[in-house]
N, C-alpha and C positions, 0 to 999 in steps of 0.2 A: 906750432899746425902745423898742416904737411900739405906743401908746391900738391898742383894739378899741374898733368905734362897737359897736352897739347898740341896740337900738328897740325900745321899754317893747308887752309890748301895750296896745291900750287896745278896751275893752270894746263894742265895734258891738254896738248892736242888731241889726245881721243877724247878724252870728255863732250858730253856738248854743254852746252852757253842753259841753259834750264838746268845739269847735276851738274855744271859750277856755282854756279846762285842758289842751287841745295842746300849745300853744302854751307855756302857762307854763312846761309842762313840757318841751317846751325849753327853752323863757330859762332854769334850775334846770338845768338835762343841760349847757348851755356857759359859766353861770358855772361851775357847780362841776368844769368840762372848765378853761379858762386856766388856774382857782385847784391846781387838777394838776400842769398845765406850768409855773407859777411853780416846785411845792415838786420837781419833779426837774426844773430844769435843763433844756429842753426843749425845743424848735422847737411850734412851733404850725406847721403843710399846707392853706395855701384853694385851693380852682383860683377861676378870679376868666380870664371868658369864657374856656377852654380851658388855664394858666397855671399851671403850678407856683406858687404863694410857700411861704416857711418865713416864721414872725415870733422869731424870739428872744423867747420874753417877758420 
């Protein structure tokens, strides 16, 4: 199983509060997606530089 790299959102002073909330929401969705894919034993599908990559959880 390949590890996915997640970057935590750091609160920069130049980002608006709404932008920070949006990024935190995206992190939560990504975490939930990975948990769901593991539970259902289905592939994670990414596009990297125009190439489709499938990863088994």
